C-alpha positions as a printed NumPy array, in Angstrom:
array([[  7.302, -35.62 , -22.777],
       [  6.226, -37.908, -19.913],
       [  3.214, -37.265, -18.158],
       [  1.228, -34.29 , -19.029],
       [  1.246, -31.51 , -16.03 ],
       [ -0.648, -28.882, -18.467],
       [ -2.475, -28.975, -21.009],
       [ -4.045, -26.242, -23.178],
       [ -6.822, -27.463, -26.273],
       [ -8.443, -24.992, -28.691],
       [ -8.113, -21.543, -26.325],
       [ -9.684, -18.645, -27.56 ],
       [ -9.269, -15.054, -25.851],
       [-11.628, -12.677, -26.648],
       [-11.811,  -9.05 , -25.435],
       [-13.927,  -6.281, -25.945],
       [-12.157,  -2.775, -26.075],
       [-14.011,   0.627, -27.032],
       [-16.381,  -1.393, -29.045],
       [-14.036,  -3.548, -30.903],
       [-13.818,  -6.913, -30.526],
       [ -9.977,  -8.354, -30.296],
       [ -9.29 , -11.948, -30.35 ],
       [ -5.876, -11.993, -28.456],
       [ -5.763, -15.486, -28.372],
       [ -6.961, -18.015, -31.608],
       [ -7.295, -21.455, -31.501],
       [ -4.218, -22.761, -29.528],
       [ -3.336, -25.946, -28.128],
       [ -0.56 , -27.581, -26.339],
       [  0.743, -30.324, -23.914],
       [  3.567, -29.613, -21.293],
       [  4.695, -32.575, -19.694],
       [  5.955, -32.751, -15.914],
       [  9.249, -31.227, -15.361],
       [  9.239, -30.08 , -18.704],
       [ 10.446, -26.322, -19.62 ],
       [  8.064, -24.942, -22.601],
       [  8.364, -21.278, -23.865],
       [  6.695, -19.716, -25.851],
       [  7.683, -16.4  , -27.695],
       [  6.712, -13.742, -30.082],
       [  6.852, -10.209, -30.651],
       [  4.817,  -7.771, -28.244],
       [  1.052,  -8.168, -29.237],
       [  1.416, -11.968, -29.879],
       [ -0.82 , -13.251, -27.2  ],
       [  1.747, -15.253, -25.607],
       [  0.695, -13.578, -22.063],
       [ -2.764, -13.662, -22.36 ],
       [ -2.285, -17.15 , -22.693],
       [ -0.198, -17.474, -19.557],
       [ -3.464, -15.29 , -17.796],
       [ -5.747, -17.24 , -19.351],
       [ -4.197, -20.39 , -17.248],
       [ -4.229, -18.293, -13.98 ],
       [ -7.682, -17.484, -14.607],
       [ -6.659, -13.686, -14.643],
       [ -8.063, -13.419, -18.507],
       [-11.726, -14.516, -20.116],
       [-11.721, -17.481, -22.109],
       [-14.36 , -17.556, -24.941],
       [-13.483, -21.22 , -25.896],
       [-11.346, -23.92 , -25.067],
       [-10.38 , -25.905, -22.091],
       [ -7.082, -25.962, -19.963],
       [ -6.344, -29.053, -17.759],
       [ -4.   , -29.743, -14.882],
       [ -2.795, -33.242, -14.371],
       [ -5.317, -34.47 , -15.965],
       [ -8.486, -32.392, -14.707],
       [-10.08 , -29.282, -16.893],
       [-10.278, -26.212, -14.841],
       [-12.902, -24.132, -13.574],
       [-13.886, -20.798, -13.676],
       [-12.987, -19.049, -10.905],
       [ -9.852, -21.044,  -9.915],
       [ -9.972, -23.088,  -6.557],
       [ -7.698, -22.533,  -4.02 ],
       [ -5.615, -25.891,  -4.354],
       [ -4.603, -24.767,  -8.247],
       [ -2.714, -21.992,  -6.517],
       [ -1.168, -24.238,  -4.038],
       [  0.237, -25.708,  -7.549],
       [  0.378, -23.457, -10.073],
       [  1.949, -19.946,  -9.248],
       [  3.087, -17.078, -12.104],
       [  6.177, -14.935, -11.506],
       [  5.755, -11.198, -13.206],
       [  7.98 ,  -9.464, -15.299],
       [  8.318,  -5.947, -13.693],
       [  8.959,  -7.218, -10.014],
       [  8.485,  -3.592,  -8.4  ],
       [  5.066,  -3.489,  -9.382],
       [  4.562,  -7.132,  -8.298],
       [  5.798,  -6.383,  -4.817],
       [  3.745,  -3.42 ,  -2.352],
       [  6.005,  -0.745,  -1.756],
       [  5.242,  -0.308,   1.94 ],
       [  5.124,  -3.948,   3.211],
       [  8.498,  -5.574,   4.398],
       [ 10.107,  -9.393,   2.591],
       [  8.823, -10.699,   5.875],
       [  5.133,  -9.364,   5.082],
       [  4.965, -10.418,   1.344],
       [  6.053, -14.002,   1.687],
       [  3.635, -14.655,   5.405],
       [  0.684, -13.373,   3.501],
       [  0.767, -16.959,   0.771],
       [  1.393, -19.021,   3.714],
       [ -1.36 , -17.502,   5.931],
       [ -3.949, -17.403,   3.175],
       [ -3.039, -21.449,   2.399],
       [ -2.833, -22.074,   6.318],
       [  0.708, -23.226,   6.325],
       [  2.566, -23.71 ,   9.82 ],
       [  5.783, -22.72 ,  10.705],
       [  6.175, -19.403,   8.308],
       [  9.141, -18.216,  10.016],
       [ 11.262, -21.217,   8.782],
       [  9.917, -21.228,   5.894],
       [ 10.368, -17.881,   5.276],
       [ 13.688, -17.74 ,   5.785],
       [ 14.386, -21.241,   3.592],
       [ 12.984, -19.428,   0.786],
       [ 15.016, -16.605,   1.125],
       [ 17.999, -18.921,   1.116],
       [ 16.896, -20.544,  -1.573],
       [ 16.56 , -18.017,  -3.927],
       [ 20.32 , -16.722,  -2.535],
       [ 19.175, -13.898,  -0.475],
       [ 19.154, -15.213,   3.466],
       [ 17.148, -13.913,   6.33 ],
       [ 19.142, -10.656,   6.855],
       [ 16.426,  -9.31 ,   4.028],
       [ 13.919, -10.604,   5.762],
       [ 12.604,  -6.774,   7.262],
       [ 13.58 ,  -4.875,   4.526],
       [ 11.61 ,  -2.98 ,   1.589],
       [ 11.451,  -3.004,  -1.68 ],
       [ 12.725,  -0.254,  -2.488],
       [ 16.168,  -1.261,  -0.704],
       [ 16.505,  -3.83 ,  -3.045],
       [ 18.059,  -3.831,  -6.277],
       [ 16.15 ,  -4.975,  -9.067],
       [ 17.641,  -8.577,  -9.508],
       [ 17.069,  -9.194,  -5.55 ],
       [ 12.866,  -7.617,  -5.976],
       [ 12.813, -10.794,  -8.782],
       [ 14.528, -12.924,  -6.675],
       [ 12.282, -11.882,  -3.853],
       [  9.106, -12.23 ,  -6.294],
       [ 10.497, -15.762,  -7.049],
       [ 10.541, -16.633,  -3.345],
       [  7.2  , -15.508,  -2.969],
       [  5.985, -17.969,  -6.277],
       [  8.174, -21.334,  -4.083],
       [  6.785, -20.771,  -0.788],
       [  3.791, -22.632,  -1.273],
       [  5.813, -25.461,  -3.137],
       [  4.068, -25.764,  -6.527],
       [  4.352, -27.987,  -9.299],
       [  4.047, -25.508, -11.974],
       [  5.816, -21.761, -12.347],
       [  4.544, -19.622, -15.142],
       [  6.992, -17.328, -15.893],
       [  6.142, -13.627, -17.699],
       [  9.072, -12.417, -19.317],
       [ 10.865, -12.896, -15.572],
       [ 13.882, -10.918, -16.694],
       [ 13.261,  -8.267, -19.401],
       [ 13.225,  -5.778, -16.841],
       [ 16.518,  -6.588, -15.454],
       [ 20.144,  -5.83 , -16.752],
       [ 21.997,  -8.817, -19.181],
       [ 24.521,  -9.778, -16.503],
       [ 21.66 ,  -9.502, -13.377],
       [ 19.647, -11.468, -16.05 ],
       [ 21.618, -14.335, -16.599],
       [ 21.979, -14.859, -12.809],
       [ 18.138, -14.969, -12.412],
       [ 17.525, -17.477, -15.236],
       [ 20.673, -19.85 , -13.611],
       [ 18.924, -19.582, -10.7  ],
       [ 15.26 , -19.965, -12.315],
       [ 17.456, -23.059, -13.65 ],
       [ 19.045, -24.957, -10.502],
       [ 15.58 , -24.28 ,  -8.748],
       [ 13.842, -26.434, -11.777],
       [ 16.243, -29.485, -11.485],
       [ 16.701, -29.335,  -7.932],
       [ 12.478, -29.58 ,  -7.265],
       [ 11.431, -31.797, -10.758],
       [  9.417, -28.16 , -11.476],
       [  7.24 , -27.765, -14.555],
       [  7.868, -24.21 , -16.369],
       [  5.969, -22.729, -18.988],
       [  8.203, -19.181, -20.089],
       [  6.903, -16.505, -22.043],
       [  9.735, -14.499, -23.757],
       [ 10.206, -11.93 , -26.553],
       [ 13.876, -13.123, -26.262],
       [ 14.575, -16.182, -28.525],
       [ 17.82 , -16.643, -26.897],
       [ 16.455, -16.689, -23.376],
       [ 14.152, -19.193, -24.337],
       [ 16.464, -21.273, -26.022],
       [ 18.799, -21.354, -23.022],
       [ 15.898, -22.546, -20.47 ],
       [ 12.983, -24.375, -22.398],
       [ 13.627, -28.125, -23.724],
       [ 10.813, -26.872, -26.273],
       [  9.015, -23.668, -27.662],
       [  5.462, -22.56 , -29.343],
       [  6.187, -19.131, -31.756],
       [  2.806, -16.754, -31.476],
       [  1.704, -14.35 , -33.535],
       [ -1.509, -12.249, -33.861],
       [ -3.183, -14.352, -31.664],
       [ -2.282, -17.748, -33.363],
       [ -0.077, -20.363, -32.644],
       [  2.59 , -20.521, -36.035],
       [  5.168, -23.526, -35.07 ],
       [  6.539, -25.51 , -32.388],
       [ 10.064, -26.35 , -32.338],
       [ 12.62 , -27.971, -29.871],
       [ 15.612, -26.806, -28.554],
       [ 17.88 , -28.687, -31.103],
       [ 15.501, -27.505, -33.846],
       [ 16.199, -24.013, -33.305],
       [ 19.654, -24.1  , -32.705],
       [ 19.595, -25.437, -35.947],
       [ 17.978, -22.995, -37.696],
       [ 15.437, -25.212, -38.477],
       [ 12.32 , -22.71 , -38.314],
       [  9.606, -23.347, -40.866],
       [  8.384, -20.115, -40.917],
       [  9.226, -16.604, -41.949],
       [  7.974, -14.832, -38.45 ],
       [ 10.421, -17.787, -36.602],
       [ 13.151, -16.906, -39.142],
       [ 13.05 , -13.328, -38.532],
       [ 12.621, -13.606, -34.5  ],
       [ 15.809, -15.623, -34.317],
       [ 17.602, -13.423, -36.94 ],
       [ 16.622, -10.501, -34.569],
       [ 18.399, -12.467, -31.658],
       [ 21.743, -13.374, -33.733],
       [ 24.834, -13.048, -31.975],
       [ 23.456, -15.358, -29.329],
       [ 25.849, -18.478, -29.227],
       [ 25.564, -21.335, -26.992],
       [ 28.831, -20.112, -25.858],
       [ 27.335, -16.686, -24.634],
       [ 24.206, -18.407, -22.998],
       [ 23.653, -16.879, -19.714]])
């Protein structure tokens, strides 16, 4: 691993729900190198998406630190954080305003952060994700699920961030479209030297996309593996082995 881009140390996230205290994330620590793709895998409720939300400042941290390029992040996050770190959510329809054109979806972050040449940047962003400028004045309902997720990726990339947080970015898509979006994300990472943190319940997706991965269960990090250790079935916990057998039938030849 090269220079550390993002570090999480002793992260705790606690929620109060109808009088109960829920420890959603319990003492999780990991580092992600510049240009690396790091996966976080686990079943629903394991705390994996909450880790991403905590990095973004969208979930309340009760303990621990989160650092970007060696500097500890403050709460609330400053504007320059969102220039450097962007998130792509699971459901592209829910994350795009139904009454806003794609043009207005993409121009809003540029206006907030004071970028010049918005028209040129919007057309370039749409071209980069394989849509093209003819999509500028369409509405989300006029796009397929895969096209909407490409718009969500374009919106995240238009601020030229260094880190993308990917929260189950293909789980709402059909399998064939899933492969297209994963290949797009792979290509963009290599072209731009981006750092990815990708959350998924699907080990096959993470094995395809990520150099290393962390397995979470009940808010705890239970195991960390490299891609090669995963493909050699060198998991040390029963829980990871169970996740592996759930995604069996996956082979490198089947990878998107």
